[in-house]
HTML snippet that shows the backbone in 3Dmol.js (N, CA, C, O; Angstrom):
<script src="https://3Dmol.org/build/3Dmol-min.js"></script>
<div id="view" style="width:600px;height:400px;position:relative"></div>
<script>
const pdb = `
ATOM      1  N   MET A   1      96.321 131.481 102.182  1.00  0.00           N
ATOM      2  CA  MET A   1      96.581 130.950 100.523  1.00  0.00           C
ATOM      3  C   MET A   1      98.007 129.989 100.915  1.00  0.00           C
ATOM      4  O   MET A   1      98.844 130.316 101.757  1.00  0.00           O
ATOM      5  N   THR A   2      98.034 128.888 100.176  1.00  0.00           N
ATOM      6  CA  THR A   2      99.104 128.064 100.425  1.00  0.00           C
ATOM      7  C   THR A   2     100.745 128.630  99.719  1.00  0.00           C
ATOM      8  O   THR A   2     101.139 128.630  98.553  1.00  0.00           O
ATOM      9  N   ARG A   3     101.252 128.967 100.686  1.00  0.00           N
ATOM     10  CA  ARG A   3     102.709 129.210 100.156  1.00  0.00           C
ATOM     11  C   ARG A   3     103.516 128.116  99.254  1.00  0.00           C
ATOM     12  O   ARG A   3     103.554 126.925  99.565  1.00  0.00           O
ATOM     13  N   THR A   4     104.138 128.639  98.137  1.00  0.00           N
ATOM     14  CA  THR A   4     104.766 127.279  97.293  1.00  0.00           C
ATOM     15  C   THR A   4     106.101 127.658  97.184  1.00  0.00           C
ATOM     16  O   THR A   4     106.308 128.825  97.517  1.00  0.00           O
ATOM     17  N   SER A   5     107.045 127.030  96.825  1.00  0.00           N
ATOM     18  CA  SER A   5     108.509 127.008  96.919  1.00  0.00           C
ATOM     19  C   SER A   5     108.907 126.316  95.600  1.00  0.00           C
ATOM     20  O   SER A   5     108.170 125.459  95.113  1.00  0.00           O
ATOM     21  N   ASN A   6     110.341 126.766  94.880  1.00  0.00           N
ATOM     22  CA  ASN A   6     110.453 126.488  93.887  1.00  0.00           C
ATOM     23  C   ASN A   6     111.594 125.298  94.046  1.00  0.00           C
ATOM     24  O   ASN A   6     112.151 125.445  95.134  1.00  0.00           O
ATOM     25  N   TYR A   7     112.024 124.378  93.450  1.00  0.00           N
ATOM     26  CA  TYR A   7     112.637 123.010  93.407  1.00  0.00           C
ATOM     27  C   TYR A   7     113.078 122.756  92.196  1.00  0.00           C
ATOM     28  O   TYR A   7     112.230 122.563  91.325  1.00  0.00           O
ATOM     29  N   ALA A   8     114.294 122.703  91.897  1.00  0.00           N
ATOM     30  CA  ALA A   8     114.762 122.172  90.774  1.00  0.00           C
ATOM     31  C   ALA A   8     115.198 120.485  90.755  1.00  0.00           C
ATOM     32  O   ALA A   8     115.701 120.096  91.809  1.00  0.00           O
ATOM     33  N   PHE A   9     115.088 119.714  89.929  1.00  0.00           N
ATOM     34  CA  PHE A   9     115.526 118.437  90.162  1.00  0.00           C
ATOM     35  C   PHE A   9     115.549 117.813  88.650  1.00  0.00           C
ATOM     36  O   PHE A   9     114.698 118.031  87.788  1.00  0.00           O
ATOM     37  N   ARG A  10     116.711 116.986  88.517  1.00  0.00           N
ATOM     38  CA  ARG A  10     116.583 116.360  87.285  1.00  0.00           C
ATOM     39  C   ARG A  10     115.802 115.168  87.182  1.00  0.00           C
ATOM     40  O   ARG A  10     115.597 114.407  88.127  1.00  0.00           O
ATOM     41  N   LEU A  11     115.361 115.012  85.996  1.00  0.00           N
ATOM     42  CA  LEU A  11     114.549 113.783  85.515  1.00  0.00           C
ATOM     43  C   LEU A  11     115.073 113.298  84.583  1.00  0.00           C
ATOM     44  O   LEU A  11     115.641 114.207  83.977  1.00  0.00           O
ATOM     45  N   GLN A  12     115.280 111.984  83.898  1.00  0.00           N
ATOM     46  CA  GLN A  12     115.212 111.391  82.949  1.00  0.00           C
ATOM     47  C   GLN A  12     114.434 111.817  82.010  1.00  0.00           C
ATOM     48  O   GLN A  12     113.329 112.229  82.362  1.00  0.00           O
ATOM     49  N   THR A  13     114.819 111.840  80.442  1.00  0.00           N
ATOM     50  CA  THR A  13     114.220 112.579  79.560  1.00  0.00           C
ATOM     51  C   THR A  13     113.102 111.611  79.199  1.00  0.00           C
ATOM     52  O   THR A  13     112.130 112.105  78.625  1.00  0.00           O
ATOM     53  N   SER A  14     113.096 110.131  79.483  1.00  0.00           N
ATOM     54  CA  SER A  14     112.071 109.554  78.893  1.00  0.00           C
ATOM     55  C   SER A  14     110.831 109.455  80.208  1.00  0.00           C
ATOM     56  O   SER A  14     109.629 109.350  79.965  1.00  0.00           O
ATOM     57  N   LEU A  15     111.399 109.513  81.565  1.00  0.00           N
ATOM     58  CA  LEU A  15     110.216 110.000  82.062  1.00  0.00           C
ATOM     59  C   LEU A  15     109.478 111.145  82.394  1.00  0.00           C
ATOM     60  O   LEU A  15     108.531 111.299  83.166  1.00  0.00           O
ATOM     61  N   LEU A  16     110.131 111.970  81.617  1.00  0.00           N
ATOM     62  CA  LEU A  16     109.682 113.373  81.629  1.00  0.00           C
ATOM     63  C   LEU A  16     108.715 113.474  80.295  1.00  0.00           C
ATOM     64  O   LEU A  16     107.627 114.051  80.285  1.00  0.00           O
ATOM     65  N   GLU A  17     109.194 112.942  79.407  1.00  0.00           N
ATOM     66  CA  GLU A  17     108.220 112.575  78.083  1.00  0.00           C
ATOM     67  C   GLU A  17     106.749 111.808  78.410  1.00  0.00           C
ATOM     68  O   GLU A  17     105.635 111.982  77.915  1.00  0.00           O
ATOM     69  N   GLU A  18     107.209 110.927  79.410  1.00  0.00           N
ATOM     70  CA  GLU A  18     105.593 110.072  79.763  1.00  0.00           C
ATOM     71  C   GLU A  18     104.966 111.291  80.308  1.00  0.00           C
ATOM     72  O   GLU A  18     104.006 111.904  79.839  1.00  0.00           O
ATOM     73  N   LEU A  19     105.671 111.558  81.397  1.00  0.00           N
ATOM     74  CA  LEU A  19     105.171 112.537  81.994  1.00  0.00           C
ATOM     75  C   LEU A  19     104.332 113.588  81.827  1.00  0.00           C
ATOM     76  O   LEU A  19     103.375 113.881  82.544  1.00  0.00           O
ATOM     77  N   LYS A  20     104.888 114.379  80.447  1.00  0.00           N
ATOM     78  CA  LYS A  20     103.878 115.364  80.161  1.00  0.00           C
ATOM     79  C   LYS A  20     102.606 114.696  79.215  1.00  0.00           C
ATOM     80  O   LYS A  20     101.553 115.280  78.957  1.00  0.00           O
ATOM     81  N   GLU A  21     103.021 113.209  78.735  1.00  0.00           N
ATOM     82  CA  GLU A  21     102.038 112.866  78.370  1.00  0.00           C
ATOM     83  C   GLU A  21     100.952 112.406  78.960  1.00  0.00           C
ATOM     84  O   GLU A  21      99.919 112.360  78.291  1.00  0.00           O
ATOM     85  N   VAL A  22     100.946 112.002  80.224  1.00  0.00           N
ATOM     86  CA  VAL A  22     100.184 111.855  80.803  1.00  0.00           C
ATOM     87  C   VAL A  22      99.390 112.694  81.684  1.00  0.00           C
ATOM     88  O   VAL A  22      98.273 112.371  82.086  1.00  0.00           O
ATOM     89  N   ALA A  23     100.211 114.189  82.089  1.00  0.00           N
ATOM     90  CA  ALA A  23      99.667 115.226  82.400  1.00  0.00           C
ATOM     91  C   ALA A  23      98.407 115.616  81.392  1.00  0.00           C
ATOM     92  O   ALA A  23      97.224 115.781  81.690  1.00  0.00           O
ATOM     93  N   LYS A  24      98.997 115.698  80.216  1.00  0.00           N
ATOM     94  CA  LYS A  24      97.820 115.904  79.358  1.00  0.00           C
ATOM     95  C   LYS A  24      96.790 115.158  79.184  1.00  0.00           C
ATOM     96  O   LYS A  24      95.656 115.623  79.073  1.00  0.00           O
ATOM     97  N   GLU A  25      97.045 114.007  79.144  1.00  0.00           N
ATOM     98  CA  GLU A  25      95.656 113.010  79.050  1.00  0.00           C
ATOM     99  C   GLU A  25      94.760 113.202  80.470  1.00  0.00           C
ATOM    100  O   GLU A  25      93.539 113.044  80.452  1.00  0.00           O
ATOM    101  N   GLU A  26      95.559 113.590  81.812  1.00  0.00           N
ATOM    102  CA  GLU A  26      94.667 113.789  82.503  1.00  0.00           C
ATOM    103  C   GLU A  26      94.087 115.206  82.923  1.00  0.00           C
ATOM    104  O   GLU A  26      93.486 115.484  83.961  1.00  0.00           O
ATOM    105  N   GLY A  27      94.469 116.159  81.692  1.00  0.00           N
ATOM    106  CA  GLY A  27      94.194 117.544  81.779  1.00  0.00           C
ATOM    107  C   GLY A  27      94.560 117.905  82.855  1.00  0.00           C
ATOM    108  O   GLY A  27      93.661 117.894  83.696  1.00  0.00           O
ATOM    109  N   THR A  28      95.671 118.278  83.250  1.00  0.00           N
ATOM    110  CA  THR A  28      96.355 119.015  84.044  1.00  0.00           C
ATOM    111  C   THR A  28      97.876 119.383  83.771  1.00  0.00           C
ATOM    112  O   THR A  28      98.455 119.014  82.749  1.00  0.00           O
ATOM    113  N   SER A  29      98.457 120.117  84.737  1.00  0.00           N
ATOM    114  CA  SER A  29      99.957 120.634  84.148  1.00  0.00           C
ATOM    115  C   SER A  29     100.721 119.536  84.862  1.00  0.00           C
ATOM    116  O   SER A  29     100.215 118.817  85.723  1.00  0.00           O
ATOM    117  N   VAL A  30     102.094 119.453  84.403  1.00  0.00           N
ATOM    118  CA  VAL A  30     103.369 118.669  84.795  1.00  0.00           C
ATOM    119  C   VAL A  30     103.522 119.108  86.145  1.00  0.00           C
ATOM    120  O   VAL A  30     103.686 118.242  87.005  1.00  0.00           O
ATOM    121  N   ASN A  31     103.491 120.445  86.509  1.00  0.00           N
ATOM    122  CA  ASN A  31     103.702 120.933  87.960  1.00  0.00           C
ATOM    123  C   ASN A  31     102.565 120.302  88.657  1.00  0.00           C
ATOM    124  O   ASN A  31     102.947 119.606  89.598  1.00  0.00           O
ATOM    125  N   GLN A  32     101.125 120.331  88.466  1.00  0.00           N
ATOM    126  CA  GLN A  32     100.236 120.027  89.347  1.00  0.00           C
ATOM    127  C   GLN A  32     100.226 118.629  89.890  1.00  0.00           C
ATOM    128  O   GLN A  32     100.095 118.299  91.069  1.00  0.00           O
ATOM    129  N   PHE A  33     100.418 117.712  88.635  1.00  0.00           N
ATOM    130  CA  PHE A  33     100.650 116.430  88.495  1.00  0.00           C
ATOM    131  C   PHE A  33     101.766 115.788  89.392  1.00  0.00           C
ATOM    132  O   PHE A  33     101.484 114.708  89.912  1.00  0.00           O
ATOM    133  N   ILE A  34     103.022 116.341  89.634  1.00  0.00           N
ATOM    134  CA  ILE A  34     104.272 116.177  90.213  1.00  0.00           C
ATOM    135  C   ILE A  34     103.662 116.349  91.602  1.00  0.00           C
ATOM    136  O   ILE A  34     103.996 115.523  92.451  1.00  0.00           O
ATOM    137  N   ASN A  35     102.880 117.238  91.911  1.00  0.00           N
ATOM    138  CA  ASN A  35     102.345 117.789  93.388  1.00  0.00           C
ATOM    139  C   ASN A  35     101.633 116.702  93.673  1.00  0.00           C
ATOM    140  O   ASN A  35     102.014 116.033  94.633  1.00  0.00           O
ATOM    141  N   VAL A  36     100.389 116.247  92.886  1.00  0.00           N
ATOM    142  CA  VAL A  36      99.853 115.255  93.381  1.00  0.00           C
ATOM    143  C   VAL A  36     100.424 113.968  93.538  1.00  0.00           C
ATOM    144  O   VAL A  36      99.879 113.298  94.415  1.00  0.00           O
ATOM    145  N   ALA A  37     101.380 113.423  92.931  1.00  0.00           N
ATOM    146  CA  ALA A  37     101.984 112.380  92.625  1.00  0.00           C
ATOM    147  C   ALA A  37     103.056 112.304  94.196  1.00  0.00           C
ATOM    148  O   ALA A  37     103.233 111.243  94.796  1.00  0.00           O
ATOM    149  N   VAL A  38     103.684 113.680  94.655  1.00  0.00           N
ATOM    150  CA  VAL A  38     104.405 113.622  95.778  1.00  0.00           C
ATOM    151  C   VAL A  38     103.462 113.526  97.045  1.00  0.00           C
ATOM    152  O   VAL A  38     103.665 112.793  98.012  1.00  0.00           O
ATOM    153  N   ALA A  39     102.333 114.440  96.866  1.00  0.00           N
ATOM    154  CA  ALA A  39     101.320 114.052  98.178  1.00  0.00           C
ATOM    155  C   ALA A  39     100.862 112.919  98.352  1.00  0.00           C
ATOM    156  O   ALA A  39     100.791 112.579  99.533  1.00  0.00           O
ATOM    157  N   GLU A  40     100.447 112.042  97.439  1.00  0.00           N
ATOM    158  CA  GLU A  40      99.922 110.660  97.438  1.00  0.00           C
ATOM    159  C   GLU A  40     100.952 109.545  97.932  1.00  0.00           C
ATOM    160  O   GLU A  40     100.610 108.674  98.732  1.00  0.00           O
ATOM    161  N   LYS A  41     102.477 109.649  97.299  1.00  0.00           N
ATOM    162  CA  LYS A  41     103.356 109.184  98.002  1.00  0.00           C
ATOM    163  C   LYS A  41     103.816 109.274  99.391  1.00  0.00           C
ATOM    164  O   LYS A  41     104.221 108.274  99.984  1.00  0.00           O
ATOM    165  N   LEU A  42     103.764 110.554  99.988  1.00  0.00           N
ATOM    166  CA  LEU A  42     104.054 111.001 101.334  1.00  0.00           C
ATOM    167  C   LEU A  42     102.621 110.317 102.166  1.00  0.00           C
ATOM    168  O   LEU A  42     102.763 109.519 103.093  1.00  0.00           O
ATOM    169  N   ALA A  43     101.292 110.756 101.687  1.00  0.00           N
ATOM    170  CA  ALA A  43     100.109 109.943 102.351  1.00  0.00           C
ATOM    171  C   ALA A  43     100.620 108.403 102.559  1.00  0.00           C
ATOM    172  O   ALA A  43     100.765 108.045 103.728  1.00  0.00           O
ATOM    173  N   ALA A  44     100.856 107.626 101.700  1.00  0.00           N
ATOM    174  CA  ALA A  44     101.227 106.273 101.250  1.00  0.00           C
ATOM    175  C   ALA A  44     102.283 106.143 102.519  1.00  0.00           C
ATOM    176  O   ALA A  44     101.711 105.660 103.496  1.00  0.00           O
ATOM    177  N   LEU A  45     103.325 106.373 102.696  1.00  0.00           N
ATOM    178  CA  LEU A  45     104.578 106.447 103.567  1.00  0.00           C
ATOM    179  C   LEU A  45     103.688 106.826 105.204  1.00  0.00           C
ATOM    180  O   LEU A  45     103.765 106.048 106.154  1.00  0.00           O
ATOM    181  N   ARG A  46     103.055 107.863 105.247  1.00  0.00           N
ATOM    182  CA  ARG A  46     102.892 108.161 106.461  1.00  0.00           C
ATOM    183  C   ARG A  46     101.955 107.034 107.116  1.00  0.00           C
ATOM    184  O   ARG A  46     102.071 106.627 108.272  1.00  0.00           O
ATOM    185  N   THR A  47     101.109 106.647 106.280  1.00  0.00           N
ATOM    186  CA  THR A  47      99.897 105.658 106.854  1.00  0.00           C
ATOM    187  C   THR A  47     100.660 104.576 106.867  1.00  0.00           C
ATOM    188  O   THR A  47     100.257 103.883 107.802  1.00  0.00           O
ATOM    189  N   GLU A  48     101.669 103.988 106.257  1.00  0.00           N
ATOM    190  CA  GLU A  48     102.335 102.493 106.684  1.00  0.00           C
ATOM    191  C   GLU A  48     103.125 103.092 107.884  1.00  0.00           C
ATOM    192  O   GLU A  48     102.861 102.398 108.866  1.00  0.00           O
ATOM    193  N   ALA A  49     103.644 103.696 108.081  1.00  0.00           N
ATOM    194  CA  ALA A  49     104.436 104.273 109.352  1.00  0.00           C
ATOM    195  C   ALA A  49     103.323 104.267 110.477  1.00  0.00           C
ATOM    196  O   ALA A  49     103.641 103.614 111.471  1.00  0.00           O
ATOM    197  N   TYR A  50     102.048 104.883 110.512  1.00  0.00           N
ATOM    198  CA  TYR A  50     100.993 105.107 111.377  1.00  0.00           C
ATOM    199  C   TYR A  50     100.825 103.536 111.826  1.00  0.00           C
ATOM    200  O   TYR A  50     100.922 103.188 113.003  1.00  0.00           O
ATOM    201  N   PHE A  51     100.534 102.539 110.635  1.00  0.00           N
ATOM    202  CA  PHE A  51      99.889 101.151 110.904  1.00  0.00           C
ATOM    203  C   PHE A  51     101.125 100.476 111.492  1.00  0.00           C
ATOM    204  O   PHE A  51     100.899  99.457 112.146  1.00  0.00           O
ATOM    205  N   ARG A  52     102.359 100.861 111.373  1.00  0.00           N
ATOM    206  CA  ARG A  52     103.365 100.052 111.746  1.00  0.00           C
ATOM    207  C   ARG A  52     103.816 100.073 113.409  1.00  0.00           C
ATOM    208  O   ARG A  52     104.238  99.191 114.158  1.00  0.00           O
ATOM    209  N   GLU A  53     103.462 101.768 113.630  1.00  0.00           N
ATOM    210  CA  GLU A  53     103.210 102.039 115.338  1.00  0.00           C
ATOM    211  C   GLU A  53     102.431 101.376 115.796  1.00  0.00           C
ATOM    212  O   GLU A  53     102.835 100.587 116.649  1.00  0.00           O
ATOM    213  N   ARG A  54     100.946 101.378 115.450  1.00  0.00           N
ATOM    214  CA  ARG A  54     100.038 101.116 116.119  1.00  0.00           C
ATOM    215  C   ARG A  54     100.319  99.356 116.016  1.00  0.00           C
ATOM    216  O   ARG A  54      99.859  98.884 117.056  1.00  0.00           O
ATOM    217  N   MET A  55     100.728  98.577 115.407  1.00  0.00           N
ATOM    218  CA  MET A  55     101.068  97.526 115.139  1.00  0.00           C
ATOM    219  C   MET A  55     102.122  96.891 116.692  1.00  0.00           C
ATOM    220  O   MET A  55     101.972  95.929 117.445  1.00  0.00           O
ATOM    221  N   ALA A  56     102.849  97.668 116.637  1.00  0.00           N
ATOM    222  CA  ALA A  56     103.838  97.907 117.741  1.00  0.00           C
ATOM    223  C   ALA A  56     103.182  97.647 119.004  1.00  0.00           C
ATOM    224  O   ALA A  56     103.547  96.812 119.832  1.00  0.00           O
ATOM    225  N   ARG A  57     102.121  98.474 119.098  1.00  0.00           N
ATOM    226  CA  ARG A  57     101.338  98.419 120.334  1.00  0.00           C
ATOM    227  C   ARG A  57     100.578  97.474 120.609  1.00  0.00           C
ATOM    228  O   ARG A  57     100.358  97.259 121.801  1.00  0.00           O
ATOM    229  N   ALA A  58     100.034  96.739 119.722  1.00  0.00           N
ATOM    230  CA  ALA A  58      99.129  95.600 119.514  1.00  0.00           C
ATOM    231  C   ALA A  58      99.035  94.646 120.903  1.00  0.00           C
ATOM    232  O   ALA A  58     100.141  94.536 121.432  1.00  0.00           O
ATOM    233  N   ARG A  59      98.342  94.188 121.353  1.00  0.00           N
ATOM    234  CA  ARG A  59      98.475  93.207 122.297  1.00  0.00           C
ATOM    235  C   ARG A  59      97.511  91.951 121.376  1.00  0.00           C
ATOM    236  O   ARG A  59      96.312  92.067 121.122  1.00  0.00           O
ATOM    237  N   PRO A  60      98.464  90.674 120.949  1.00  0.00           N
ATOM    238  CA  PRO A  60      97.488  89.604 120.354  1.00  0.00           C
ATOM    239  C   PRO A  60      96.475  89.142 121.215  1.00  0.00           C
ATOM    240  O   PRO A  60      95.438  88.648 120.774  1.00  0.00           O
ATOM    241  N   GLU A  61      96.784  89.311 122.799  1.00  0.00           N
ATOM    242  CA  GLU A  61      95.559  88.478 123.711  1.00  0.00           C
ATOM    243  C   GLU A  61      94.165  89.617 123.164  1.00  0.00           C
ATOM    244  O   GLU A  61      93.032  89.164 123.004  1.00  0.00           O
ATOM    245  N   ASP A  62      94.405  90.694 122.996  1.00  0.00           N
ATOM    246  CA  ASP A  62      93.444  91.798 122.706  1.00  0.00           C
ATOM    247  C   ASP A  62      92.665  91.132 121.764  1.00  0.00           C
ATOM    248  O   ASP A  62      91.520  90.718 121.944  1.00  0.00           O
ATOM    249  N   PHE A  63      93.337  91.047 120.750  1.00  0.00           N
ATOM    250  CA  PHE A  63      92.969  90.792 119.223  1.00  0.00           C
ATOM    251  C   PHE A  63      92.136  89.552 119.420  1.00  0.00           C
ATOM    252  O   PHE A  63      90.945  89.597 119.112  1.00  0.00           O
ATOM    253  N   MET A  64      92.672  88.429 119.916  1.00  0.00           N
ATOM    254  CA  MET A  64      91.808  87.136 120.198  1.00  0.00           C
ATOM    255  C   MET A  64      90.695  87.482 120.834  1.00  0.00           C
ATOM    256  O   MET A  64      89.682  87.337 120.149  1.00  0.00           O
ATOM    257  N   ALA A  65      90.530  87.902 121.943  1.00  0.00           N
ATOM    258  CA  ALA A  65      89.452  88.291 122.823  1.00  0.00           C
ATOM    259  C   ALA A  65      88.429  88.974 121.838  1.00  0.00           C
ATOM    260  O   ALA A  65      87.275  88.551 121.912  1.00  0.00           O
ATOM    261  N   ILE A  66      88.657  89.836 121.050  1.00  0.00           N
ATOM    262  CA  ILE A  66      87.691  90.389 120.021  1.00  0.00           C
ATOM    263  C   ILE A  66      87.347  89.255 119.052  1.00  0.00           C
ATOM    264  O   ILE A  66      86.167  89.282 118.704  1.00  0.00           O
ATOM    265  N   LEU A  67      88.029  88.334 118.565  1.00  0.00           N
ATOM    266  CA  LEU A  67      87.692  87.414 117.553  1.00  0.00           C
ATOM    267  C   LEU A  67      86.611  86.461 118.398  1.00  0.00           C
ATOM    268  O   LEU A  67      85.570  86.102 117.850  1.00  0.00           O
ATOM    269  N   GLU A  68      86.876  86.140 119.546  1.00  0.00           N
ATOM    270  CA  GLU A  68      85.942  85.451 120.360  1.00  0.00           C
ATOM    271  C   GLU A  68      84.771  85.678 120.525  1.00  0.00           C
ATOM    272  O   GLU A  68      83.895  84.818 120.608  1.00  0.00           O
ATOM    273  N   LYS A  69      84.560  87.320 120.619  1.00  0.00           N
ATOM    274  CA  LYS A  69      83.324  88.143 120.758  1.00  0.00           C
ATOM    275  C   LYS A  69      82.560  87.595 119.516  1.00  0.00           C
ATOM    276  O   LYS A  69      81.373  87.277 119.446  1.00  0.00           O
ATOM    277  N   ALA A  70      83.404  87.563 118.671  1.00  0.00           N
ATOM    278  CA  ALA A  70      82.327  87.372 117.374  1.00  0.00           C
ATOM    279  C   ALA A  70      81.741  86.045 117.218  1.00  0.00           C
ATOM    280  O   ALA A  70      80.689  85.898 116.597  1.00  0.00           O
ATOM    281  N   GLY A  71      82.153  85.410 117.566  1.00  0.00           N
ATOM    282  CA  GLY A  71      81.512  83.741 117.759  1.00  0.00           C
ATOM    283  C   GLY A  71      81.785  83.027 116.306  1.00  0.00           C
ATOM    284  O   GLY A  71      82.423  83.662 115.466  1.00  0.00           O
ATOM    285  N   GLU A  72      81.393  81.949 116.063  1.00  0.00           N
ATOM    286  CA  GLU A  72      81.919  81.136 114.945  1.00  0.00           C
ATOM    287  C   GLU A  72      80.968  81.360 113.816  1.00  0.00           C
ATOM    288  O   GLU A  72      81.398  81.005 112.719  1.00  0.00           O
ATOM    289  N   ASP A  73      79.782  81.865 113.847  1.00  0.00           N
ATOM    290  CA  ASP A  73      78.798  81.786 112.717  1.00  0.00           C
ATOM    291  C   ASP A  73      78.439  83.477 112.770  1.00  0.00           C
ATOM    292  O   ASP A  73      77.563  83.994 113.464  1.00  0.00           O
ATOM    293  N   VAL A  74      79.298  84.115 111.911  1.00  0.00           N
ATOM    294  CA  VAL A  74      79.242  85.392 111.779  1.00  0.00           C
ATOM    295  C   VAL A  74      78.980  85.671 110.602  1.00  0.00           C
ATOM    296  O   VAL A  74      79.345  86.780 110.214  1.00  0.00           O
ATOM    297  N   THR A  75      78.408  84.947 109.832  1.00  0.00           N
ATOM    298  CA  THR A  75      77.318  85.193 108.433  1.00  0.00           C
ATOM    299  C   THR A  75      76.297  86.217 108.379  1.00  0.00           C
ATOM    300  O   THR A  75      75.222  85.960 108.921  1.00  0.00           O
ATOM    301  N   ILE A  76      76.463  87.364 107.798  1.00  0.00           N
ATOM    302  CA  ILE A  76      75.072  88.031 107.511  1.00  0.00           C
ATOM    303  C   ILE A  76      74.181  87.553 106.574  1.00  0.00           C
ATOM    304  O   ILE A  76      74.733  86.814 105.758  1.00  0.00           O
ATOM    305  N   ALA A  77      72.999  87.710 106.401  1.00  0.00           N
ATOM    306  CA  ALA A  77      72.451  87.478 105.591  1.00  0.00           C
ATOM    307  C   ALA A  77      72.837  88.528 104.299  1.00  0.00           C
ATOM    308  O   ALA A  77      73.115  89.692 104.588  1.00  0.00           O
ATOM    309  N   GLY A  78      72.844  88.261 103.412  1.00  0.00           N
ATOM    310  CA  GLY A  78      73.360  89.017 102.213  1.00  0.00           C
ATOM    311  C   GLY A  78      74.772  88.645 101.531  1.00  0.00           C
ATOM    312  O   GLY A  78      75.105  88.446 100.363  1.00  0.00           O
ATOM    313  N   ASP A  79      75.600  88.633 103.016  1.00  0.00           N
ATOM    314  CA  ASP A  79      77.083  88.226 102.518  1.00  0.00           C
ATOM    315  C   ASP A  79      77.513  86.863 102.213  1.00  0.00           C
ATOM    316  O   ASP A  79      78.675  86.476 102.338  1.00  0.00           O
ATOM    317  N   GLU A  80      76.445  86.084 101.771  1.00  0.00           N
ATOM    318  CA  GLU A  80      76.805  84.697 101.461  1.00  0.00           C
ATOM    319  C   GLU A  80      77.971  85.030  99.833  1.00  0.00           C
ATOM    320  O   GLU A  80      78.040  85.958  99.026  1.00  0.00           O
ATOM    321  N   VAL A  81      78.768  83.598 100.020  1.00  0.00           N
ATOM    322  CA  VAL A  81      79.543  84.092  98.355  1.00  0.00           C
ATOM    323  C   VAL A  81      78.613  83.165  97.541  1.00  0.00           C
ATOM    324  O   VAL A  81      78.026  82.201  98.033  1.00  0.00           O
ATOM    325  N   GLU A  82      78.555  83.453  96.570  1.00  0.00           N
ATOM    326  CA  GLU A  82      77.682  82.781  95.243  1.00  0.00           C
ATOM    327  C   GLU A  82      78.984  81.958  94.889  1.00  0.00           C
ATOM    328  O   GLU A  82      80.090  82.319  95.290  1.00  0.00           O
ATOM    329  N   ASP A  83      78.792  80.842  94.123  1.00  0.00           N
ATOM    330  CA  ASP A  83      79.443  80.004  93.425  1.00  0.00           C
ATOM    331  C   ASP A  83      79.132  80.168  92.146  1.00  0.00           C
ATOM    332  O   ASP A  83      79.651  79.455  91.288  1.00  0.00           O
TER     333      ASP A  83
END
`;
const viewer = $3Dmol.createViewer("view");
viewer.addModel(pdb, "pdb");
viewer.setStyle({}, {cartoon: {color: "spectrum"}});
viewer.zoomTo();
viewer.render();
</script>
């Protein structure tokens, strides 16, 4: 079972009213909506950090070698762009 904690925070009145409205439209509680929003934001930040770390280790010559293996005619049947 997941443990939970209480944390009081201040929210601008206009944001709270909008939050209540959107949570209701989504069929969820304000608390659940906030939990999901925080989880999504944390995931986005962690993902960005992951790719920044990977980018820092990247070697441009390895990337170019992969591109060269692809050749110049990489169009696959069905991938054509229609005009």
